[in-house]
C-alpha positions as CSV (number, residue, x, y, z in Angstrom):
1,M,-9.4,17.3,0.4
2,P,-7.5,15.9,-2.7
3,D,-7.8,17.5,-5.9
4,F,-6.3,17.2,-8.9
5,T,-3.7,20.3,-8.3
6,L,-0.5,18.6,-8.4
7,E,-1.6,16.0,-11.2
8,N,-2.4,18.8,-13.6
9,A,0.7,20.5,-12.8
10,L,2.7,17.3,-13.5
11,R,1.2,17.1,-16.4
12,E,2.0,20.4,-17.6
13,R,5.6,19.5,-17.9
14,H,5.2,16.0,-18.9
15,G,2.3,15.3,-20.9
16,G,-0.2,13.0,-19.5
17,P,-1.4,10.3,-18.4
18,I,-0.4,11.0,-14.6
19,A,-0.1,7.9,-12.0
20,G,-0.6,8.3,-8.1
21,V,1.7,5.8,-6.4
22,D,1.4,4.9,-2.5
23,E,2.1,1.5,-0.7
24,V,0.5,0.0,2.8
25,G,1.9,-2.4,5.1
26,R,5.4,-0.6,6.3
27,G,4.5,-0.7,10.3
28,P,3.1,-4.3,10.4
29,W,4.9,-7.2,12.2
30,A,3.7,-9.8,9.7
31,G,3.0,-9.8,5.7
32,P,3.9,-8.2,2.6
33,V,4.2,-4.6,1.8
34,L,2.3,-3.9,-1.1
35,A,1.8,-1.1,-3.8
36,A,-0.8,0.3,-5.8
37,A,0.0,2.7,-8.9
38,V,-3.4,4.5,-10.2
39,I,-4.3,6.5,-13.2
40,L,-7.3,8.0,-12.9
41,R,-9.0,8.4,-16.6
42,S,-11.5,11.0,-17.8
43,D,-14.2,9.2,-17.2
44,V,-13.9,9.2,-13.2
45,P,-17.9,9.5,-11.3
46,D,-18.5,12.5,-9.5
47,E,-19.2,10.5,-6.4
48,V,-16.0,8.2,-6.7
49,L,-13.8,11.6,-6.7
50,A,-15.6,12.8,-3.7
51,G,-15.0,9.7,-1.6
52,L,-11.5,9.9,-2.4
53,D,-9.0,10.8,0.5
54,D,-6.2,9.1,2.7
55,S,-7.7,5.2,3.1
56,K,-7.1,5.8,7.1
57,K,-9.4,8.6,6.8
58,V,-12.1,6.5,4.9
59,P,-14.4,3.9,6.4
60,A,-13.9,0.5,5.3
61,K,-17.4,-0.2,3.7
62,K,-16.9,2.9,1.9
63,R,-12.8,1.9,1.0
64,D,-14.9,-1.1,-0.4
65,A,-17.1,0.4,-2.3
66,L,-14.9,2.9,-4.3
67,A,-12.1,-0.2,-4.8
68,A,-15.0,-1.8,-6.5
69,K,-15.4,0.7,-8.6
70,L,-12.2,2.4,-9.5
71,P,-11.6,-0.4,-11.8
72,E,-14.0,1.0,-13.9
73,C,-12.7,4.3,-14.1
74,A,-9.0,3.8,-13.8
75,W,-6.0,1.7,-14.8
76,I,-4.5,-0.1,-11.8
77,G,-1.2,-2.1,-11.0
78,F,-0.2,-3.8,-8.2
79,G,3.4,-4.9,-7.0
80,A,4.2,-6.0,-3.6
81,A,7.2,-7.5,-1.6
82,S,7.2,-10.6,0.4
83,V,8.3,-10.6,4.1
84,A,11.8,-12.2,2.9
85,E,13.0,-9.2,0.8
86,I,11.6,-7.1,3.9
87,D,14.3,-9.5,5.8
88,R,16.6,-9.1,3.6
89,M,16.6,-5.2,1.8
90,N,14.9,-3.8,5.1
91,I,11.6,-2.1,4.6
92,L,12.1,1.0,3.1
93,A,13.9,-0.7,0.0
94,A,11.0,-3.3,0.0
95,S,8.7,-0.3,-0.1
96,H,10.3,1.0,-3.0
97,L,10.3,-2.1,-4.9
98,A,6.9,-2.7,-4.7
99,M,6.3,0.7,-6.2
100,R,8.3,-0.1,-8.7
101,R,6.8,-3.3,-9.7
102,A,3.1,-1.4,-9.4
103,V,4.0,0.9,-11.9
104,A,5.8,-1.6,-14.3
105,R,2.0,-4.2,-14.0
106,L,0.3,-0.7,-14.5
107,P,-1.6,-1.6,-18.3
108,H,-0.7,1.7,-19.5
109,M,2.9,3.7,-18.6
110,P,2.5,6.9,-17.1
111,A,4.1,10.0,-18.7
112,A,4.9,10.8,-15.3
113,C,4.1,9.6,-11.1
114,L,3.2,11.3,-8.0
115,V,4.4,9.3,-5.3
116,D,3.5,9.6,-1.8
117,G,6.1,10.1,0.8
118,N,9.5,12.2,1.1
119,R,11.6,9.5,-1.0
120,L,11.5,8.3,-5.0
121,P,11.3,4.6,-5.3
122,G,14.0,4.8,-8.4
123,L,10.8,5.0,-11.2
124,T,11.8,4.8,-15.2
125,C,9.6,7.8,-15.5
126,P,10.0,11.6,-13.9
127,A,8.6,11.1,-10.7
128,E,7.6,13.9,-7.7
129,A,7.7,13.1,-4.3
130,V,4.5,14.4,-2.1
131,V,4.4,13.9,1.6
132,K,0.8,13.6,2.6
133,G,0.0,12.7,-0.8
134,D,-3.0,10.5,0.1
135,S,-4.5,13.6,1.5
136,R,-4.1,16.0,-1.7
137,S,-3.9,14.1,-4.6
138,L,-6.8,12.2,-5.9
139,S,-4.5,9.6,-7.7
140,I,-2.2,9.0,-4.5
141,A,-6.1,8.7,-2.4
142,A,-6.9,6.0,-4.8
143,A,-3.8,4.3,-4.7
144,S,-3.9,3.9,-1.2
145,I,-7.3,2.9,-0.9
146,V,-7.0,-0.1,-3.5
147,A,-3.7,-1.2,-1.8
148,K,-5.0,-1.1,1.7
149,V,-8.2,-3.3,0.5
150,L,-6.1,-5.9,-1.5
151,R,-3.8,-6.1,1.3
152,D,-6.2,-6.1,4.5
153,R,-7.6,-9.0,2.5
154,L,-4.8,-10.8,1.9
155,M,-4.2,-10.7,5.4
156,T,-7.9,-11.8,6.1
157,R,-7.2,-14.7,4.2
158,L,-3.9,-15.6,6.0
159,A,-6.0,-15.4,9.4
160,Q,-7.8,-17.9,7.9
161,R,-4.7,-20.4,8.1
162,Y,-3.3,-18.6,11.2
163,P,-6.1,-17.5,13.6
164,A,-4.0,-17.2,16.7
165,Y,-2.6,-13.9,15.7
166,F,-6.1,-12.1,15.0
167,W,-4.7,-10.7,11.5
168,Q,-8.2,-10.0,10.0
169,N,-8.7,-7.6,13.2
170,N,-5.1,-6.2,12.9
171,A,-3.6,-6.6,9.2
172,G,-0.4,-8.0,10.8
173,Y,0.2,-4.7,13.3
174,G,1.7,-5.5,16.7
175,T,-2.0,-5.2,18.8
176,K,-2.2,-6.7,22.1
177,A,-4.3,-9.8,20.2
178,H,-1.4,-10.1,18.3
179,Q,1.0,-10.1,20.9
180,E,-1.1,-12.6,22.8
181,G,-1.1,-15.0,19.4
182,L,2.8,-14.5,19.5
183,A,3.1,-15.4,23.0
184,A,1.1,-18.8,22.5
185,A,1.5,-20.1,18.9
186,G,4.9,-18.5,18.3
187,V,6.4,-16.8,15.2
188,T,5.4,-18.0,11.6
189,S,7.5,-17.6,8.2
190,H,4.8,-14.7,7.3
191,H,6.1,-12.5,10.6
192,R,9.2,-10.0,9.8
193,H,11.8,-11.7,11.1
194,S,14.0,-8.4,11.2
195,F,11.6,-6.4,13.2
196,A,12.6,-5.6,16.6
197,P,9.3,-7.4,18.6
198,I,9.8,-10.6,16.1
199,R,13.8,-10.8,16.4
200,I,13.9,-10.6,20.0
201,R,11.3,-13.4,20.5
202,L,13.4,-15.4,18.2
203,E,16.5,-14.9,20.1
204,K,14.4,-15.8,23.6
205,Q,13.3,-18.7,21.8
206,G,17.1,-20.1,21.1
207,Y,16.9,-19.0,17.4
């Protein structure tokens, strides 16, 4: 389970506050990539801390409840990179752009950041990359949860305008329902044209 071990070690070197940074949406065929930066304050309730973990391990209802409580006891910044930016610069660079935007939008700038993954996004403050950080750091776990909840809600709203792809269920991933929607309704402007399954479909359609 995640704890504050990494935050405490970074705080000893750089002071505080320490932010956790994570992104969601690298793998989907549609929609933006979204990142969150979270600084957990000292008044975080124990029941919130106990619920934090890698967002993929937390049930949806519990994620929603945690995402509703975290703004009351944490400082949060969100950042996104659009489909156009993903197609122009590649998904890794776009993910790092979203992370930089998330940190820049924190209401209080961190002394240092813990970033999920094995590469740093080029932040202006000291940072440490943490593989599987959302299972090790409470701050990164919080970022993973609020980022996933926000992106899932965004994809659900898009699904109301583009119902053929069932994005409310698959968040833009290449599920069978999404593939069937592509076969029936074609490619939209919200699809990532640089991703191989979408690019191949466009080539078959003569684009």
